[in-house]
C-alpha positions in Angstrom: 107.3 260.4 101.5 109.3 259.5 104.6 109.0 261.7 107.5 111.9 264.1 107.9 114.1 263.1 111.0 116.5 265.6 112.5 119.9 264.2 113.4 120.3 263.6 117.2 121.9 266.3 119.2 124.2 263.7 121.0 125.2 260.2 120.6 126.8 257.7 122.9 130.5 257.1 122.1 132.9 255.2 124.3 130.6 255.5 127.2 130.1 259.2 126.9 127.4 261.4 125.4 129.1 263.4 122.7 127.6 266.3 120.8 126.7 265.7 117.0 127.7 268.7 114.8 124.9 270.7 113.5 125.1 270.8 109.6 122.6 271.0 106.6 120.5 268.1 105.8 120.2 267.3 102.0 117.4 265.1 100.6 118.9 262.6 98.1 115.4 262.1 96.6 114.9 265.8 95.9 118.5 266.1 94.5 117.6 263.2 91.9 114.5 265.0 90.8 116.5 268.2 90.4 114.6 270.3 92.8 116.0 273.8 92.5 115.7 274.6 96.3 117.5 271.4 97.2 120.2 272.0 94.6 120.8 275.5 96.2 121.0 274.0 99.7 123.7 271.4 98.6 125.6 274.0 96.6 125.5 276.5 99.7 126.3 273.8 102.1 129.5 272.9 100.0 130.5 276.6 99.6 129.9 277.8 103.2 130.5 274.8 105.5 132.0 272.1 103.1 129.9 269.2 104.5 126.4 268.1 104.9 124.2 265.1 106.0 122.7 263.2 103.0 119.3 262.0 103.8 118.9 258.5 102.3 115.7 257.6 104.0 113.3 257.6 101.0 113.1 255.0 98.2 115.8 256.6 96.1 118.2 256.4 99.0 117.4 252.7 99.6 118.0 252.1 95.9 121.4 254.0 96.0 122.4 252.0 99.0 121.5 248.7 97.2 123.5 249.8 94.3 126.4 250.7 96.6 126.4 247.2 98.0 126.4 245.7 94.6 129.4 248.0 93.6 131.3 246.8 96.8 130.7 243.2 95.8 132.0 244.0 92.3 135.1 245.9 93.7 136.0 243.1 96.1 135.9 240.6 93.1 138.0 243.0 91.0 140.8 243.5 93.8 140.7 239.7 94.7 141.6 238.9 91.1 145.2 238.0 90.0 147.6 241.0 89.2 147.8 239.9 85.6 143.9 240.4 85.2 143.9 243.7 87.0 146.7 245.0 84.8 144.5 244.6 81.8 142.9 247.7 83.2 146.1 249.6 83.4 146.2 253.4 83.3 144.3 254.8 80.3 145.3 258.2 81.4 146.8 259.8 84.6 143.4 259.8 86.2 141.8 256.6 84.7 142.6 252.9 85.3 144.3 250.4 87.6 147.4 251.3 89.6 149.1 248.5 91.5 150.7 248.6 94.9 154.0 250.6 94.9 153.2 253.0 92.0 153.4 256.0 94.0 155.8 257.5 96.6 155.2 256.4 100.1 155.2 258.4 103.2 158.7 257.8 104.3 161.7 258.7 102.2 162.6 256.2 99.7 159.3 254.2 100.2 156.5 253.3 98.0 152.7 253.4 98.6 151.0 250.3 100.2 147.7 250.4 98.1 146.2 249.7 94.9 143.4 251.6 93.3 141.0 251.7 90.4 140.0 255.1 89.3 
């Protein structure tokens, strides 16, 4: 098991030392193994503070990061495809499928959004 490292108290940012917000650290490997104590920690962090550090230092974290890189490659290929190909994955329901640029209302009056999404 990798050593537990506490997040730094400060970091260098734009030539200054700035404080790092103190928050709960959740061990990803323990979450995957459904450790009751770690599950309680993440639930409490979400309910009480709304955020937490996710410790990805173990083998499970490295696997998740590798999977994440593969997912990013797949998404880049998808969004680089022609519109006709992406439209084959059109909205299956209001929360599943592909939405092209301009399907939603934009920020300004009478404008459309400037992004596409796959959900």
